[in-house]
N, C-alpha and C positions, 0 to 999 in steps of 0.2 A: 216702545215695542222692543221686546227682548230679541237680540240677535243670536243665532246659533252659529258657533264657530266649529267648523269641521277640522279635526286633527288628522294629519296624515299617519296612517298606520305604518309602524316600523316593519320593514321587511325582515323576515327570519333569515338568518345566515344559512347558506347551503351546507350540506354534509351532515354527518351523524356524530354523536358523542361516543367516544370509544377510547380505551387504553390499549387496544391491540395495535401497537405501533412498533416501528423499528427504533431501537434506542442506541445511544452513542456508547454505552459501556455495559458489557454483559459478561457473565461467567458462561462461556460457551467455547465452541471450537471454530477454527478458521472456515471450515466448509459451510457452516450455517450462516456465519456473518457475511461471507462472500456472496451467497445467494441474495441476501438483503441489499448489499451494496449494488449489485447488478440491477435489482428491481428499482432502486431509487435513481440510478444515474445512467444506465445503459439501455437504450431502446432495443427491442427485439429486432432481429435481422442486422444488427450492427456487426461490423468487422472488428473482432477483438484479437489482438496479438498478445498472447501470454509468452513473454520472452525469456522466462525462467521456469518453464513448464514442469520440468522434473518428472515426477510420477503422476502429475495432474491432481494432486490432493485437493486443491481449491475447487475443482470441478466435479467432485463426487456426487454432490446433491443438485447440480445444475442440469437442466434439460438443454444439452448442447445443440439440439436441433433448432433452438430459438435464435442462435447466433452463428456467425461465420467465424469459426475459431481457427486461428493460425498459431499452432503450438510449437515452440522452438526452445532450445537451450544449448549449452556448450556440448552436451553429449551427442547432438546431431550436427555439430559443427558450426552453429550460428551464435556468435557473440552478441550479447544485448547491446553492445556499443557500436556494432556495425551490422545493422539489420538489412535484409534483402528487400526492402520495400521502398517505393517511390515516396517523394515528399507529399505530405498532406493527403494520405490515402487511407489511414486507419482511424476508426472511430474511438477505439479504447485500447490502451496498453496496460497490461498487468505486469508488475515488476516486483519480484520477491528475491532479491539477491542475498548473499550470506550476511549474517549479522556480526560475525567476528572473524578476525584474521590472526592465527597463531602459528606462523611459519616454523615448522620443525618441532613444535611443542605439543603437549597432550593435555594442557590445562582445560581445554573445552572439548575434549574428546566426546563424540556423539552429539555435540551441539551443531547447529547449522553453521558450519564454517567453510572457509575457502578450500581447505585440504580435502575433506571427506566428501563434500557435495559437488563442488564445481571445478575442482582441480585447476584453478586459474592463478596459482602463485606467480607464474611466469609473465602475467600480463597486468601487473599492478603498478607499473611505472616506478619500481623501486620503493614504493611506500609500504609501510608495515602497520599492523595493528589497527587502531581506530581510523587513522588517516587513510589506510587502504580501503576500509569499508566505505567511508564517506566518498572517497574518490570514485569508487564503483557506482555508488548511488547517483552521484552528480553526472558522471559520464553517461550512464544509462538514461538518466532523465533528459539530458541534452539530445540524445538520439531519439528518444520518445517524442520530444517536441518536434523534431524534424518530420517524423512520419505521421504524426497526428494531424487530423483535419482541424481547422479552426473550430473552437469550442469542444474539441475532443477531450476525453477523460483519461487521466493517468491514475491508476490505482497502485499504491506502493505499500508493501508490508515491511515493517521495521520494528526494531526493539532497541531500547536504550541499553547501555552497558557501563560497567566500571572497567576502565583500562588504565593500567599503571597506577592503580589506587586513586584514580580521578573519575568523577562522574562525567559521563559523556551522554548528553541528552540528544540522542541521534535524531529523534523526530523533530526536535526544535531546529537543529542544524539543517535538516533537509528542507523544512518549511521556509526558513529564512533564505536559503540559497535558491530554491525554486521560484520564490517570488521575484527574484532578480532576472529570471528567465522568461518572464511573461506568463507564468502559471499563476492561477489564483487558487486559493484553498477553498474547496467546497465543503469538506467534512473531515472529521476525525473519529475513528472508532477504536475503543479500548477493549481488547480481548483479554479477559482474566482467566488464568489457568484454574481448572477445577480441583487439581491436586496441588500438594505442596512440594516445590522443587527442593532438593537437598544437595549436600556436598559430601565428598568422601571423607574429608577430615577438615577440622577448623580449630584454631587456637583461640581467636577472638574475632567476633564479627564487627566489622567496621562500617559496613553500609547495609541498607535494607536489601534483601534478596529480591531480584526482579521476578515477578510472577505475572507480568502482563506484557502485551505487545500492542502494536498499532496497525491499523489500516488507515492510510492517508489518501484522500481523494482530491485530486487537482483537476482543473480545467485549463486547457490551452486557450488563451484569449488574446487575439490580436485586435487591438482597437482600430476602429474606422475601416474595418474590412467587411 
């Protein structure tokens, strides 16, 4: 007598097929990428402290009614390294400090630097150039760690630079240091400029001109809590 063997039907996976996704590298602007980062990592009604708010450029395409936004910067007297928030009270910190430090110089005029944007030469602990930039990132990240809730999100904007004719991979330095602070890296977004940056004069090019920047996404994670 022939036996009939029933085979278990394979369950179809949930979801739909699509290429309408958020990608890690795009030719776009900060405002659009920032919207996507919030969609992926920050729940609605979250308390978000943008501690280098400036003119609010990141928020131009965001429906701010979806979040509880605390917008501060040096212009209204609040230093990102000394925030007026209690420990473990913020869901997300947004941190976009200066990328370059050129005290007394004009080499990076109109670039996002300490002098023209944040006026904080006097609080760099005597450090200059790239070391001052990294010091600000790390000090700000330590303060973000203090105010963030467990599993809270830290969004950092940064850009690599050539300083004193040496490549300084800022995003790598930040990632390595923040991992020692009990932050884990959740994501990295590469934002490529749509236009070609230039220089006023050049004799011989020695390094590739930077035409991209990064959004780094970290999560505060305290194990066994």
